[in-house]
N, CA, C and O atoms as a printed pandas DataFrame, in Angstrom:
     atom_number atom_name residue_name chain_id  residue_number  x_coord  y_coord  z_coord
0              1         N          MET        A               1  125.756  112.501  127.066
1              2        CA          MET        A               1  124.621  112.521  126.158
2              3         C          MET        A               1  123.794  111.258  126.374
3              4         O          MET        A               1  124.330  110.152  126.439
4              5         N          LYS        A               2  122.501  111.439  126.483
5              6        CA          LYS        A               2  121.591  110.319  126.681
6              7         C          LYS        A               2  121.276  109.672  125.333
7              8         O          LYS        A               2  120.916  110.351  124.371
8              9         N          MET        A               3  121.416  108.368  125.286
9             10        CA          MET        A               3  121.115  107.625  124.058
10            11         C          MET        A               3  119.600  107.535  123.858
11            12         O          MET        A               3  118.857  107.319  124.815
12            13         N          PRO        A               4  119.148  107.700  122.617
13            14        CA          PRO        A               4  117.704  107.552  122.368
14            15         C          PRO        A               4  117.281  106.114  122.627
15            16         O          PRO        A               4  118.050  105.168  122.453
16            17         N          GLN        A               5  116.037  105.989  123.047
17            18        CA          GLN        A               5  115.482  104.659  123.309
18            19         C          GLN        A               5  115.347  103.893  121.992
19            20         O          GLN        A               5  114.908  104.442  120.982
20            21         N          LYS        A               6  115.727  102.631  122.023
21            22        CA          LYS        A               6  115.582  101.797  120.826
22            23         C          LYS        A               6  114.106  101.598  120.512
23            24         O          LYS        A               6  113.275  101.429  121.404
24            25         N          ARG        A               7  113.814  101.624  119.247
25            26        CA          ARG        A               7  112.454  101.325  118.797
26            27         C          ARG        A               7  112.507  100.007  118.041
27            28         O          ARG        A               7  113.363   99.791  117.183
28            29         N          HIS        A               8  111.602   99.167  118.371
29            30        CA          HIS        A               8  111.522   97.872  117.700
30            31         C          HIS        A               8  110.367   97.927  116.709
31            32         O          HIS        A               8  109.199   97.996  117.090
32            33         N          ILE        A               9  110.720   97.894  115.445
33            34        CA          ILE        A               9  109.736   98.031  114.373
34            35         C          ILE        A               9  109.909   96.878  113.391
35            36         O          ILE        A               9  111.028   96.512  113.029
36            37         N          VAL        A              10  108.794   96.319  112.972
37            38        CA          VAL        A              10  108.799   95.289  111.932
38            39         C          VAL        A              10  107.828   95.738  110.850
39            40         O          VAL        A              10  106.678   96.069  111.139
40            41         N          VAL        A              11  108.294   95.750  109.599
41            42        CA          VAL        A              11  107.459   96.118  108.463
42            43         C          VAL        A              11  107.304   94.893  107.573
43            44         O          VAL        A              11  108.287   94.249  107.205
44            45         N          PHE        A              12  106.081   94.585  107.238
45            46        CA          PHE        A              12  105.757   93.405  106.443
46            47         C          PHE        A              12  105.262   93.794  105.059
47            48         O          PHE        A              12  104.649   94.846  104.879
48            49         N          ASP        A              13  105.533   92.944  104.096
49            50        CA          ASP        A              13  104.835   92.969  102.820
50            51         C          ASP        A              13  103.463   92.356  103.092
51            52         O          ASP        A              13  103.273   91.724  104.131
52            53         N          LEU        A              14  102.532   92.522  102.209
53            54        CA          LEU        A              14  101.181   92.003  102.440
54            55         C          LEU        A              14  100.917   90.730  101.636
55            56         O          LEU        A              14  100.829   89.641  102.203
56            57         N          ASP        A              15  100.792   90.870  100.324
57            58        CA          ASP        A              15  100.435   89.740   99.465
58            59         C          ASP        A              15  101.538   88.694   99.453
59            60         O          ASP        A              15  102.690   88.998   99.147
60            61         N          GLY        A              16  101.180   87.468   99.786
61            62        CA          GLY        A              16  102.150   86.390   99.759
62            63         C          GLY        A              16  103.015   86.315  101.007
63            64         O          GLY        A              16  103.819   85.394  101.146
64            65         N          THR        A              17  102.863   87.264  101.910
65            66        CA          THR        A              17  103.615   87.256  103.166
66            67         C          THR        A              17  102.663   87.103  104.342
67            68         O          THR        A              17  102.778   86.161  105.126
68            69         N          LEU        A              18  101.728   88.030  104.461
69            70        CA          LEU        A              18  100.735   87.965  105.526
70            71         C          LEU        A              18   99.448   87.291  105.076
71            72         O          LEU        A              18   98.816   86.568  105.846
72            73         N          VAL        A              19   99.067   87.527  103.839
73            74        CA          VAL        A              19   97.789   87.005  103.343
74            75         C          VAL        A              19   97.958   86.303  102.000
75            76         O          VAL        A              19   98.833   86.630  101.198
76            77         N          ASP        A              20   97.086   85.330  101.796
77            78        CA          ASP        A              20   96.984   84.670  100.496
78            79         C          ASP        A              20   95.895   85.391   99.720
79            80         O          ASP        A              20   94.705   85.140   99.909
80            81         N          SER        A              21   96.318   86.283   98.852
81            82        CA          SER        A              21   95.386   87.091   98.062
82            83         C          SER        A              21   95.368   86.686   96.594
83            84         O          SER        A              21   94.657   87.291   95.792
84            85         N          ALA        A              22   96.141   85.672   96.238
85            86        CA          ALA        A              22   96.250   85.276   94.836
86            87         C          ALA        A              22   94.899   84.948   94.192
87            88         O          ALA        A              22   94.673   85.347   93.049
88            89         N          PRO        A              23   93.987   84.237   94.877
89            90        CA          PRO        A              23   92.705   83.948   94.219
90            91         C          PRO        A              23   91.911   85.205   93.867
91            92         O          PRO        A              23   91.272   85.252   92.816
92            93         N          ASP        A              24   91.942   86.218   94.726
93            94        CA          ASP        A              24   91.217   87.452   94.424
94            95         C          ASP        A              24   91.897   88.248   93.316
95            96         O          ASP        A              24   91.228   88.827   92.461
96            97         N          ILE        A              25   93.218   88.273   93.335
97            98        CA          ILE        A              25   93.959   88.951   92.270
98            99         C          ILE        A              25   93.693   88.260   90.936
99           100         O          ILE        A              25   93.482   88.920   89.918
100          101         N          ALA        A              26   93.703   86.938   90.948
101          102        CA          ALA        A              26   93.416   86.177   89.722
102          103         C          ALA        A              26   91.991   86.418   89.248
103          104         O          ALA        A              26   91.749   86.528   88.046
104          105         N          GLY        A              27   91.051   86.500   90.176
105          106        CA          GLY        A              27   89.661   86.781   89.799
106          107         C          GLY        A              27   89.528   88.104   89.079
107          108         O          GLY        A              27   88.813   88.212   88.083
108          109         N          ALA        A              28   90.220   89.114   89.588
109          110        CA          ALA        A              28   90.165   90.437   88.956
110          111         C          ALA        A              28   90.857   90.428   87.601
111          112         O          ALA        A              28   90.338   90.986   86.634
112          113         N          ALA        A              29   92.023   89.798   87.526
113          114        CA          ALA        A              29   92.756   89.742   86.254
114          115         C          ALA        A              29   91.952   88.984   85.211
115          116         O          ALA        A              29   91.871   89.405   84.057
116          117         N          ASN        A              30   91.364   87.879   85.611
117          118        CA          ASN        A              30   90.571   87.096   84.660
118          119         C          ASN        A              30   89.297   87.813   84.247
119          120         O          ASN        A              30   88.881   87.705   83.094
120          121         N          ALA        A              31   88.675   88.535   85.151
121          122        CA          ALA        A              31   87.495   89.325   84.777
122          123         C          ALA        A              31   87.879   90.345   83.709
123          124         O          ALA        A              31   87.125   90.581   82.765
124          125         N          MET        A              32   89.048   90.943   83.863
125          126        CA          MET        A              32   89.541   91.916   82.881
126          127         C          MET        A              32   89.804   91.230   81.543
127          128         O          MET        A              32   89.399   91.731   80.495
128          129         N          LEU        A              33   90.482   90.083   81.581
129          130        CA          LEU        A              33   90.800   89.372   80.338
130          131         C          LEU        A              33   89.537   88.941   79.600
131          132         O          LEU        A              33   89.442   89.101   78.383
132          133         N          VAL        A              34   88.577   88.402   80.326
133          134        CA          VAL        A              34   87.322   87.964   79.701
134          135         C          VAL        A              34   86.592   89.159   79.094
135          136         O          VAL        A              34   86.036   89.064   78.000
136          137         N          GLU        A              35   86.597   90.280   79.806
137          138        CA          GLU        A              35   85.968   91.496   79.287
138          139         C          GLU        A              35   86.620   91.933   77.972
139          140         O          GLU        A              35   85.965   92.508   77.102
140          141         N          LEU        A              36   87.922   91.649   77.844
141          142        CA          LEU        A              36   88.657   92.012   76.629
142          143         C          LEU        A              36   88.558   90.941   75.546
143          144         O          LEU        A              36   89.166   91.080   74.485
144          145         N          GLY        A              37   87.797   89.872   75.799
145          146        CA          GLY        A              37   87.599   88.826   74.807
146          147         C          GLY        A              37   88.605   87.696   74.857
147          148         O          GLY        A              37   88.638   86.862   73.953
148          149         N          ALA        A              38   89.431   87.650   75.897
149          150        CA          ALA        A              38   90.442   86.591   76.026
150          151         C          ALA        A              38   89.957   85.518   76.998
151          152         O          ALA        A              38   89.041   85.738   77.790
152          153         N          ALA        A              39   90.585   84.373   76.917
153          154        CA          ALA        A              39   90.277   83.280   77.841
154          155         C          ALA        A              39   90.942   83.568   79.188
155          156         O          ALA        A              39   92.014   84.173   79.234
156          157         N          PRO        A              40   90.314   83.138   80.279
157          158        CA          PRO        A              40   90.947   83.325   81.583
158          159         C          PRO        A              40   92.198   82.459   81.720
159          160         O          PRO        A              40   92.333   81.429   81.060
160          161         N          LEU        A              41   93.098   82.894   82.581
161          162        CA          LEU        A              41   94.337   82.163   82.872
162          163         C          LEU        A              41   94.159   81.370   84.163
163          164         O          LEU        A              41   93.290   81.684   84.977
164          165         N          SER        A              42   94.971   80.360   84.343
165          166        CA          SER        A              42   94.873   79.548   85.560
166          167         C          SER        A              42   95.361   80.341   86.768
167          168         O          SER        A              42   96.127   81.295   86.637
168          169         N          LEU        A              43   94.902   79.927   87.940
169          170        CA          LEU        A              43   95.365   80.538   89.181
170          171         C          LEU        A              43   96.880   80.419   89.291
171          172         O          LEU        A              43   97.551   81.373   89.688
172          173         N          ALA        A              44   97.416   79.268   88.946
173          174        CA          ALA        A              44   98.868   79.059   89.024
174          175         C          ALA        A              44   99.616   80.031   88.103
175          176         O          ALA        A              44  100.643   80.591   88.486
176          177         N          ALA        A              45   99.098   80.223   86.903
177          178        CA          ALA        A              45   99.755   81.133   85.955
178          179         C          ALA        A              45   99.748   82.561   86.493
179          180         O          ALA        A              45  100.768   83.249   86.445
180          181         N          ILE        A              46   98.620   82.998   86.995
181          182        CA          ILE        A              46   98.531   84.369   87.508
182          183         C          ILE        A              46   99.360   84.526   88.777
183          184         O          ILE        A              46   99.985   85.567   88.983
184          185         N          THR        A              47   99.371   83.518   89.618
185          186        CA          THR        A              47  100.171   83.589   90.848
186          187         C          THR        A              47  101.639   83.840   90.522
187          188         O          THR        A              47  102.313   84.582   91.236
188          189         N          ARG        A              48  102.133   83.236   89.461
189          190        CA          ARG        A              48  103.535   83.459   89.051
190          191         C          ARG        A              48  103.770   84.873   88.537
191          192         O          ARG        A              48  104.915   85.324   88.490
192          193         N          MET        A              49  102.716   85.578   88.154
193          194        CA          MET        A              49  102.833   86.935   87.629
194          195         C          MET        A              49  102.803   88.004   88.724
195          196         O          MET        A              49  103.160   89.156   88.477
196          197         N          ILE        A              50  102.383   87.630   89.917
197          198        CA          ILE        A              50  102.223   88.576   91.028
198          199         C          ILE        A              50  103.592   88.919   91.613
199          200         O          ILE        A              50  104.475   88.065   91.692
200          201         N          GLY        A              51  103.755   90.165   92.018
201          202        CA          GLY        A              51  104.952   90.503   92.764
202          203         C          GLY        A              51  105.573   91.848   92.464
203          204         O          GLY        A              51  106.445   92.293   93.212
204          205         N          ASP        A              52  105.165   92.505   91.413
205          206        CA          ASP        A              52  105.782   93.783   91.072
206          207         C          ASP        A              52  104.748   94.888   90.884
207          208         O          ASP        A              52  105.006   95.875   90.195
208          209         N          GLY        A              53  103.597   94.724   91.487
209          210        CA          GLY        A              53  102.538   95.717   91.387
210          211         C          GLY        A              53  101.531   95.390   90.296
211          212         O          GLY        A              53  101.787   94.579   89.406
212          213         N          SER        A              54  100.380   96.042   90.391
213          214        CA          SER        A              54   99.278   95.784   89.471
214          215         C          SER        A              54   99.594   96.063   88.004
215          216         O          SER        A              54   99.218   95.259   87.151
216          217         N          PRO        A              55  100.268   97.168   87.671
217          218        CA          PRO        A              55  100.568   97.392   86.251
218          219         C          PRO        A              55  101.423   96.273   85.645
219          220         O          PRO        A              55  101.182   95.852   84.513
220          221         N          LYS        A              56  102.409   95.796   86.388
221          222        CA          LYS        A              56  103.259   94.715   85.879
222          223         C          LYS        A              56  102.451   93.423   85.750
223          224         O          LYS        A              56  102.617   92.674   84.787
224          225         N          LEU        A              57  101.583   93.169   86.715
225          226        CA          LEU        A              57  100.709   91.993   86.635
226          227         C          LEU        A              57   99.862   92.050   85.369
227          228         O          LEU        A              57   99.766   91.061   84.642
228          229         N          MET        A              58   99.251   93.195   85.102
229          230        CA          MET        A              58   98.396   93.306   83.916
230          231         C          MET        A              58   99.223   93.209   82.644
231          232         O          MET        A              58   98.766   92.624   81.661
232          233         N          GLU        A              59  100.414   93.761   82.639
233          234        CA          GLU        A              59  101.295   93.628   81.474
234          235         C          GLU        A              59  101.549   92.148   81.185
235          236         O          GLU        A              59  101.458   91.705   80.040
236          237         N          ARG        A              60  101.865   91.401   82.223
237          238        CA          ARG        A              60  102.148   89.968   82.073
238          239         C          ARG        A              60  100.897   89.196   81.657
239          240         O          ARG        A              60  100.963   88.320   80.795
240          241         N          ALA        A              61   99.761   89.519   82.267
241          242        CA          ALA        A              61   98.518   88.812   81.940
242          243         C          ALA        A              61   98.089   89.090   80.496
243          244         O          ALA        A              61   97.670   88.178   79.783
244          245         N          LEU        A              62   98.195   90.335   80.075
245          246        CA          LEU        A              62   97.838   90.674   78.691
246          247         C          LEU        A              62   98.737   89.920   77.715
247          248         O          LEU        A              62   98.260   89.380   76.716
248          249         N          ALA        A              63  100.027   89.884   78.002
249          250        CA          ALA        A              63  100.961   89.175   77.123
250          251         C          ALA        A              63  100.642   87.677   77.094
251          252         O          ALA        A              63  100.656   87.064   76.027
252          253         N          ALA        A              64  100.356   87.090   78.248
253          254        CA          ALA        A              64  100.044   85.660   78.312
254          255         C          ALA        A              64   98.759   85.337   77.559
255          256         O          ALA        A              64   98.608   84.239   77.024
256          257         N          ALA        A              65   97.841   86.286   77.519
257          258        CA          ALA        A              65   96.581   86.095   76.807
258          259         C          ALA        A              65   96.699   86.454   75.328
259          260         O          ALA        A              65   95.734   86.316   74.577
260          261         N          GLY        A              66   97.874   86.912   74.910
261          262        CA          GLY        A              66   98.080   87.264   73.505
262          263         C          GLY        A              66   97.482   88.600   73.118
263          264         O          GLY        A              66   97.225   88.840   71.938
264          265         N          LEU        A              67   97.253   89.480   74.088
265          266        CA          LEU        A              67   96.676   90.790   73.812
266          267         C          LEU        A              67   97.786   91.843   73.789
267          268         O          LEU        A              67   98.675   91.847   74.640
268          269         N          THR        A              68   97.716   92.719   72.815
269          270        CA          THR        A              68   98.730   93.770   72.682
270          271         C          THR        A              68   98.097   95.131   72.945
271          272         O          THR        A              68   98.048   95.993   72.066
272          273         N          LEU        A              69   97.622   95.303   74.152
273          274        CA          LEU        A              69   96.987   96.558   74.558
274          275         C          LEU        A              69   97.927   97.330   75.469
275          276         O          LEU        A              69   98.807   96.750   76.105
276          277         N          ASP        A              70   97.737   98.619   75.527
277          278        CA          ASP        A              70   98.523   99.463   76.419
278          279         C          ASP        A              70   98.011   99.255   77.851
279          280         O          ASP        A              70   96.819   99.408   78.117
280          281         N          VAL        A              71   98.905   98.912   78.753
281          282        CA          VAL        A              71   98.540   98.645   80.143
282          283         C          VAL        A              71   97.845   99.854   80.761
283          284         O          VAL        A              71   96.879   99.697   81.507
284          285         N          ALA        A              72   98.320  101.045   80.462
285          286        CA          ALA        A              72   97.714  102.251   81.023
286          287         C          ALA        A              72   96.241  102.378   80.642
287          288         O          ALA        A              72   95.449  102.946   81.394
288          289         N          ASP        A              73   95.880  101.854   79.483
289          290        CA          ASP        A              73   94.490  101.932   79.044
290          291         C          ASP        A              73   93.578  100.978   79.799
291          292         O          ASP        A              73   92.392  101.264   79.964
292          293         N          VAL        A              74   94.104   99.861   80.257
293          294        CA          VAL        A              74   93.261   98.865   80.934
294          295         C          VAL        A              74   93.327   98.949   82.463
295          296         O          VAL        A              74   92.485   98.365   83.145
296          297         N          MET        A              75   94.301   99.655   83.001
297          298        CA          MET        A              75   94.466   99.695   84.459
298          299         C          MET        A              75   93.254  100.239   85.206
299          300         O          MET        A              75   92.886   99.660   86.229
300          301         N          PRO        A              76   92.614  101.314   84.761
301          302        CA          PRO        A              76   91.451  101.788   85.533
302          303         C          PRO        A              76   90.359  100.720   85.650
303          304         O          PRO        A              76   89.770  100.539   86.716
304          305         N          ARG        A              77   90.103  100.033   84.570
305          306        CA          ARG        A              77   89.060   98.989   84.605
306          307         C          ARG        A              77   89.522   97.789   85.438
307          308         O          ARG        A              77   88.726   97.202   86.171
308          309         N          TYR        A              78   90.806   97.422   85.328
309          310        CA          TYR        A              78   91.326   96.330   86.160
310          311         C          TYR        A              78   91.152   96.673   87.645
311          312         O          TYR        A              78   90.754   95.819   88.437
312          313         N          MET        A              79   91.448   97.917   88.017
313          314        CA          MET        A              79   91.320   98.303   89.420
314          315         C          MET        A              79   89.873   98.243   89.881
315          316         O          MET        A              79   89.609   97.916   91.038
316          317         N          GLU        A              80   88.930   98.552   88.995
317          318        CA          GLU        A              80   87.515   98.389   89.351
318          319         C          GLU        A              80   87.228   96.923   89.651
319          320         O          GLU        A              80   86.576   96.600   90.644
320          321         N          HIS        A              81   87.719   96.038   88.784
321          322        CA          HIS        A              81   87.539   94.603   89.020
322          323         C          HIS        A              81   88.223   94.184   90.322
323          324         O          HIS        A              81   87.649   93.441   91.118
324          325         N          TYR        A              82   89.444   94.659   90.532
325          326        CA          TYR        A              82   90.157   94.250   91.742
326          327         C          TYR        A              82   89.437   94.722   92.998
327          328         O          TYR        A              82   89.271   93.947   93.940
328          329         N          ASN        A              83   89.009   95.971   93.026
329          330        CA          ASN        A              83   88.309   96.478   94.207
330          331         C          ASN        A              83   87.036   95.682   94.481
331          332         O          ASN        A              83   86.633   95.539   95.635
332          333         N          ALA        A              84   86.407   95.167   93.441
333          334        CA          ALA        A              84   85.218   94.323   93.618
334          335         C          ALA        A              84   85.575   92.915   94.096
335          336         O          ALA        A              84   84.743   92.240   94.702
336          337         N          HIS        A              85   86.806   92.466   93.828
337          338        CA          HIS        A              85   87.237   91.105   94.192
338          339         C          HIS        A              85   88.136   91.048   95.428
339          340         O          HIS        A              85   88.383   89.957   95.941
340          341         N          ALA        A              86   88.621   92.159   95.912
341          342        CA          ALA        A              86   89.723   92.197   96.884
342          343         C          ALA        A              86   89.497   91.386   98.149
343          344         O          ALA        A              86   90.459   90.926   98.764
344          345         N          THR        A              87   88.249   91.203   98.548
345          346        CA          THR        A              87   87.998   90.495   99.808
346          347         C          THR        A              87   87.052   89.300   99.649
347          348         O          THR        A              87   86.354   88.928  100.592
348          349         N          ARG        A              88   87.031   88.719   98.489
349          350        CA          ARG        A              88   86.177   87.540   98.297
350          351         C          ARG        A              88   86.794   86.281   98.906
351          352         O          ARG        A              88   86.118   85.525   99.605
352          353         N          LEU        A              89   88.068   86.064   98.637
353          354        CA          LEU        A              89   88.712   84.812   99.052
354          355         C          LEU        A              89   89.978   85.016   99.880
355          356         O          LEU        A              89   90.543   84.042  100.377
356          357         N          VAL        A              90   90.431   86.245  100.038
357          358        CA          VAL        A              90   91.681   86.511  100.751
358          359         C          VAL        A              90   91.593   85.999  102.189
359          360         O          VAL        A              90   90.546   86.067  102.831
360          361         N          LYS        A              91   92.721   85.486  102.669
361          362        CA          LYS        A              91   92.767   85.034  104.066
362          363         C          LYS        A              91   94.203   85.124  104.562
363          364         O          LYS        A              91   95.150   84.969  103.790
364          365         N          PRO        A              92   94.352   85.376  105.862
365          366        CA          PRO        A              92   95.706   85.387  106.409
366          367         C          PRO        A              92   96.281   83.981  106.390
367          368         O          PRO        A              92   95.554   82.998  106.527
368          369         N          TYR        A              93   97.590   83.898  106.220
369          370        CA          TYR        A              93   98.245   82.598  106.284
370          371         C          TYR        A              93   98.162   82.059  107.711
371          372         O          TYR        A              93   98.038   82.834  108.659
372          373         N          PRO        A              94   98.231   80.741  107.868
373          374        CA          PRO        A              94   98.201   80.157  109.210
374          375         C          PRO        A              94   99.314   80.747  110.088
375          376         O          PRO        A              94  100.459   80.880  109.655
376          377         N          GLY        A              95   98.960   81.089  111.303
377          378        CA          GLY        A              95   99.922   81.599  112.273
378          379         C          GLY        A              95  100.171   83.090  112.213
379          380         O          GLY        A              95  100.840   83.634  113.092
380          381         N          VAL        A              96   99.650   83.771  111.194
381          382        CA          VAL        A              96   99.913   85.210  111.048
382          383         C          VAL        A              96   99.313   86.003  112.207
383          384         O          VAL        A              96   99.999   86.824  112.816
384          385         N          ILE        A              97   98.055   85.767  112.511
385          386        CA          ILE        A              97   97.403   86.549  113.571
386          387         C          ILE        A              97   98.110   86.316  114.905
387          388         O          ILE        A              97   98.335   87.262  115.660
388          389         N          GLU        A              98   98.453   85.084  115.195
389          390        CA          GLU        A              98   99.141   84.773  116.447
390          391         C          GLU        A              98  100.519   85.442  116.504
391          392         O          GLU        A              98  100.930   85.941  117.552
392          393         N          THR        A              99  101.224   85.448  115.377
393          394        CA          THR        A              99  102.546   86.074  115.315
394          395         C          THR        A              99  102.451   87.582  115.508
395          396         O          THR        A              99  103.240   88.163  116.253
396          397         N          LEU        A             100  101.496   88.217  114.846
397          398        CA          LEU        A             100  101.313   89.659  114.999
398          399         C          LEU        A             100  100.973   90.003  116.448
399          400         O          LEU        A             100  101.498   90.970  117.000
400          401         N          ALA        A             101  100.100   89.215  117.056
401          402        CA          ALA        A             101   99.719   89.451  118.449
402          403         C          ALA        A             101  100.929   89.312  119.370
403          404         O          ALA        A             101  101.103   90.107  120.294
404          405         N          GLN        A             102  101.762   88.306  119.120
405          406        CA          GLN        A             102  102.940   88.088  119.949
406          407         C          GLN        A             102  103.942   89.232  119.785
407          408         O          GLN        A             102  104.491   89.723  120.771
408          409         N          LEU        A             103  104.179   89.651  118.553
409          410        CA          LEU        A             103  105.095   90.770  118.322
410          411         C          LEU        A             103  104.598   92.039  119.018
411          412         O          LEU        A             103  105.372   92.777  119.627
412          413         N          GLN        A             104  103.302   92.270  118.913
413          414        CA          GLN        A             104  102.731   93.452  119.563
414          415         C          GLN        A             104  102.871   93.341  121.086
415          416         O          GLN        A             104  103.171   94.328  121.756
416          417         N          GLU        A             105  102.656   92.162  121.617
417          418        CA          GLU        A             105  102.813   91.937  123.054
418          419         C          GLU        A             105  104.255   92.197  123.499
419          420         O          GLU        A             105  104.482   92.697  124.601
420          421         N          TYR        A             106  105.216   91.864  122.658
421          422        CA          TYR        A             106  106.629   92.110  122.953
422          423         C          TYR        A             106  107.019   93.582  122.802
423          424         O          TYR        A             106  108.150   93.961  123.104
424          425         N          GLY        A             107  106.087   94.403  122.338
425          426        CA          GLY        A             107  106.351   95.826  122.226
426          427         C          GLY        A             107  106.781   96.308  120.858
427          428         O          GLY        A             107  107.162   97.469  120.710
428          429         N          TYR        A             108  106.730   95.455  119.860
429          430        CA          TYR        A             108  107.089   95.871  118.505
430          431         C          TYR        A             108  105.978   96.729  117.916
431          432         O          TYR        A             108  104.794   96.478  118.140
432          433         N          ARG        A             109  106.381   97.742  117.160
433          434        CA          ARG        A             109  105.438   98.496  116.342
434          435         C          ARG        A             109  105.455   97.849  114.971
435          436         O          ARG        A             109  106.522   97.523  114.450
436          437         N          LEU        A             110  104.296   97.663  114.387
437          438        CA          LEU        A             110  104.177   96.919  113.134
438          439         C          LEU        A             110  103.659   97.815  112.021
439          440         O          LEU        A             110  102.847   98.715  112.239
440          441         N          GLY        A             111  104.157   97.537  110.815
441          442        CA          GLY        A             111  103.717   98.270  109.644
442          443         C          GLY        A             111  103.602   97.360  108.437
443          444         O          GLY        A             111  104.119   96.242  108.427
444          445         N          VAL        A             112  102.916   97.857  107.423
445          446        CA          VAL        A             112  102.758   97.153  106.146
446          447         C          VAL        A             112  103.252   98.082  105.045
447          448         O          VAL        A             112  102.922   99.268  105.027
448          449         N          CYS        A             113  104.037   97.540  104.137
449          450        CA          CYS        A             113  104.483   98.262  102.947
450          451         C          CYS        A             113  104.268   97.323  101.765
451          452         O          CYS        A             113  104.868   96.250  101.703
452          453         N          THR        A             114  103.419   97.723  100.837
453          454        CA          THR        A             114  102.987   96.831   99.769
454          455         C          THR        A             114  102.837   97.568   98.445
455          456         O          THR        A             114  102.685   98.789   98.414
456          457         N          ASN        A             115  102.881   96.812   97.354
457          458        CA          ASN        A             115  102.579   97.366   96.033
458          459         C          ASN        A             115  101.086   97.560   95.833
459          460         O          ASN        A             115  100.668   98.324   94.963
460          461         N          LYS        A             116  100.284   96.878   96.627
461          462        CA          LYS        A             116   98.823   96.964   96.498
462          463         C          LYS        A             116   98.390   98.412   96.770
463          464         O          LYS        A             116   98.927   99.047   97.677
464          465         N          PRO        A             117   97.442   98.938   96.012
465          466        CA          PRO        A             117   96.945  100.290   96.281
466          467         C          PRO        A             117   96.460  100.421   97.732
467          468         O          PRO        A             117   95.943   99.466   98.313
468          469         N          TYR        A             118   96.632  101.594   98.291
469          470        CA          TYR        A             118   96.360  101.865   99.699
470          471         C          TYR        A             118   94.943  101.479  100.114
471          472         O          TYR        A             118   94.764  100.770  101.104
472          473         N          GLU        A             119   93.946  101.931   99.379
473          474        CA          GLU        A             119   92.552  101.640   99.765
474          475         C          GLU        A             119   92.273  100.139   99.765
475          476         O          GLU        A             119   91.608   99.632  100.668
476          477         N          ALA        A             120   92.774   99.433   98.766
477          478        CA          ALA        A             120   92.597   97.981   98.720
478          479         C          ALA        A             120   93.343   97.313   99.870
479          480         O          ALA        A             120   92.867   96.328  100.434
480          481         N          THR        A             121   94.509   97.848  100.218
481          482        CA          THR        A             121   95.271   97.311  101.352
482          483         C          THR        A             121   94.451   97.414  102.631
483          484         O          THR        A             121   94.360   96.454  103.396
484          485         N          LEU        A             122   93.859   98.575  102.861
485          486        CA          LEU        A             122   93.037   98.754  104.059
486          487         C          LEU        A             122   91.853   97.797  104.063
487          488         O          LEU        A             122   91.518   97.232  105.104
488          489         N          MET        A             123   91.216   97.610  102.907
489          490        CA          MET        A             123   90.089   96.667  102.819
490          491         C          MET        A             123   90.528   95.264  103.214
491          492         O          MET        A             123   89.841   94.588  103.979
492          493         N          VAL        A             124   91.681   94.822  102.692
493          494        CA          VAL        A             124   92.180   93.475  102.971
494          495         C          VAL        A             124   92.552   93.333  104.441
495          496         O          VAL        A             124   92.209   92.331  105.070
496          497         N          LEU        A             125   93.242   94.310  104.991
497          498        CA          LEU        A             125   93.627   94.245  106.408
498          499         C          LEU        A             125   92.397   94.160  107.309
499          500         O          LEU        A             125   92.370   93.374  108.257
500          501         N          GLU        A             126   91.388   94.963  107.014
501          502        CA          GLU        A             126   90.145   94.929  107.798
502          503         C          GLU        A             126   89.438   93.588  107.640
503          504         O          GLU        A             126   89.034   92.972  108.626
504          505         N          PHE        A             127   89.293   93.142  106.409
505          506        CA          PHE        A             127   88.591   91.886  106.133
506          507         C          PHE        A             127   89.252   90.710  106.853
507          508         O          PHE        A             127   88.568   89.814  107.348
508          509         N          CYS        A             128   90.577   90.717  106.907
509          510        CA          CYS        A             128   91.333   89.625  107.534
510          511         C          CYS        A             128   91.493   89.803  109.045
511          512         O          CYS        A             128   92.158   89.005  109.705
512          513         N          ASN        A             129   90.879   90.851  109.581
513          514        CA          ASN        A             129   90.925   91.133  111.025
514          515         C          ASN        A             129   92.340   91.330  111.553
515          516         O          ASN        A             129   92.663   90.891  112.657
516          517         N          ILE        A             130   93.186   91.993  110.763
517          518        CA          ILE        A             130   94.553   92.250  111.218
518          519         C          ILE        A             130   94.911   93.731  111.171
519          520         O          ILE        A             130   96.039   94.092  111.508
520          521         N          ALA        A             131   93.998   94.586  110.769
521          522        CA          ALA        A             131   94.290   96.015  110.644
522          523         C          ALA        A             131   94.744   96.623  111.965
523          524         O          ALA        A             131   95.634   97.473  111.970
524          525         N          ALA        A             132   94.163   96.214  113.071
525          526        CA          ALA        A             132   94.461   96.816  114.368
526          527         C          ALA        A             132   95.902   96.581  114.825
527          528         O          ALA        A             132   96.382   97.273  115.723
528          529         N          TYR        A             133   96.584   95.632  114.232
529          530        CA          TYR        A             133   97.974   95.347  114.622
530          531         C          TYR        A             133   98.967   96.360  114.041
531          532         O          TYR        A             133  100.100   96.455  114.514
532          533         N          PHE        A             134   98.557   97.105  113.034
533          534        CA          PHE        A             134   99.493   97.948  112.297
534          535         C          PHE        A             134   99.311   99.428  112.620
535          536         O          PHE        A             134   98.200   99.958  112.594
536          537         N          SER        A             135  100.437  100.081  112.926
537          538        CA          SER        A             135  100.399  101.518  113.190
538          539         C          SER        A             135  100.785  102.333  111.970
539          540         O          SER        A             135  100.686  103.560  111.986
540          541         N          ALA        A             136  101.227  101.657  110.900
541          542        CA          ALA        A             136  101.591  102.334  109.654
542          543         C          ALA        A             136  101.281  101.425  108.471
543          544         O          ALA        A             136  101.424  100.204  108.539
544          545         N          CYS        A             137  100.855  102.060  107.391
545          546        CA          CYS        A             137  100.535  101.304  106.179
546          547         C          CYS        A             137  100.894  102.167  104.977
547          548         O          CYS        A             137  100.456  103.312  104.864
548          549         N          ILE        A             138  101.697  101.601  104.084
549          550        CA          ILE        A             138  102.083  102.292  102.857
550          551         C          ILE        A             138  101.641  101.427  101.685
551          552         O          ILE        A             138  102.011  100.257  101.588
552          553         N          GLY        A             139  100.848  102.013  100.801
553          554        CA          GLY        A             139  100.375  101.313   99.613
554          555         C          GLY        A             139  101.183  101.704   98.396
555          556         O          GLY        A             139  101.976  102.644   98.433
556          557         N          GLY        A             140  100.972  100.977   97.324
557          558        CA          GLY        A             140  101.724  101.179   96.095
558          559         C          GLY        A             140  101.424  102.474   95.367
559          560         O          GLY        A             140  102.183  102.890   94.491
560          561         N          ASP        A             141  100.327  103.110   95.724
561          562        CA          ASP        A             141   99.979  104.377   95.074
562          563         C          ASP        A             141  100.321  105.568   95.961
563          564         O          ASP        A             141  100.094  106.713   95.571
């Protein structure tokens, strides 16, 4: 029996791994909070809230702002803010583009799996000039 050829695949998270997107995420969260009548939170505070998807981020931000609203009610508007902010300040971390190019040169197939919604993920990958490195992309939605 002939053994199947090995496939070399690397799958990356996006936010906080390949790109620094915290300023744009914070911009969207703060736009939502201000719209709801709350004071904006610091970048550091919001950065600590990132990591479990947009609904969890908004749950944490609402609680930190002292708002007792249903996350499901504010998510559509938050996503509008996020889609408007997604590529204002995002940038790949130093060495990311070179690393992706090297992995691709070595024959690795690359993918992204993230909590970020798919359309926003594509916007960020394109904006950061790294979309062409990935043959697969899975978003949080």
